[in-house]
N, C-alpha and C positions, 0 to 999 in steps of 0.2 A: 420785144414788147416789154421784156425785162425790167428795161431800165426805164421806160414809161411809168411802169406800174410801181417801181421805188420811189422816183419822183414823186409821183401822186401821193403814195404813203407818207412821205415823209413832210411835204407840203400839209396834209390834212393833220397830221400828228402836232406839228408845230403849230398850227394855227389854233385846234383846241388848247393845246398847251399854253401858248401866249396868251390867247383871251380867256383863260382862267387864273393865269399867275397875274399877270400886269394891270391890268383894269379892274378886278375883284379881290385878289387876295394880298398881292404886296401892297396895292394904295388904291381905293375905291375911286375909278375916274367918275367927273361929274358926269359925263352923257350916260355911264353905267347907274349913277344914282338918279337922274333923270326919268330913265328908261323903266329901272324896278320901282322907282316909287308912284310911277302911274297905275299899278296894280293896286294902289289904294291901300297897301298894308299898315302904314304908319310906319314910323321911323324908326324904331328898333326890330321890327318885323323886316322890313326892308332891308337892313344890314344884315342881320340874318340870314335872309334869301341869298342876297350877292356874294357873301361868303360860302353859303352851301352849293350856289351855282358854281363859283369859283374853284371847289374842292370837287364836283360833280366833273366839269370840263376837263381837270387835272387826270381824273380817273378815267373818263371817256378816251382823252388822249391815248393813255397808256395800254386801255382795252384795243382800241382801234392799232396803233401800234404793233400789239403782238396778235392780234387776231383779224387782220386786215382782209384773209382769204375767206374768211368763213361770210358766206351771202346774209345770213341775218344781220350781222354787223354793218355790212354794207348799207342794207336796207335801212335799219335804224339811224345810221349817219345821214342818209337822205333824208328822212322823216325829221330827223332833229333840227336839221339845218333849214328845211322847209318851214317845220314849225316856228322855229326863231323868227325865221323872215315874217311870217305871217303875223307875230305877235309884235313886233315893231310896225307893222303897218297896220295894225288895231290902235296900238297904246301909243304910238308916238310917228305917225305917218309923214311929219313932216322932215325926218331923220332921211326918209329914203332918197333925198335929193342932198343930202348933204355929202360933201367930200368924206370920201373912206367908208360910206355906207354899207350897211346888209347885203344891199343889192349884187354891190362890188366885190365882196368877200364871199358870200354865201352861194351864190349863182358859179361860180367858179371852182369852189369844194364840191359842189353838187355835182359838177361835171366830172371833177377829178375821179369823185367816186363812182360815177356810171363808167369812167374807162377803166377802171381797177374791175368793176361788175363786169363788164365784157369780156376784158381780157382772160380774168383768173375763172370763169365761168363759161368760157366759151368752150365749145364739143372739140375745137383741135388744140388747146392750150398745154404747152409744154410746161408750164408750172411745177 
């Protein structure tokens, strides 16, 4: 099970890192702009919000990678992924049926987090 935990850890970390860098920090993706603009913050605040979210996601990727055995980190990861999914559902529900949508990304990441949580925090864990 140690290999499964490490695979899940790397996939979750990569996802947070990639989603912080590519569509937010390196270049703001049009879909990212659409979702963030839905909050009604105005153009300048939306830009700042997207960049701040990108930085937060990169930081979270590092935190998750380093502290993946800490139960609070795992629970916060699940809460964040559910929260982001609900935010898209509330602000841009049509995106839930698009290709590569938050349903197909967030739910598997939640499942990987649950796997880590169950393996690392089981009574018989040898980690």
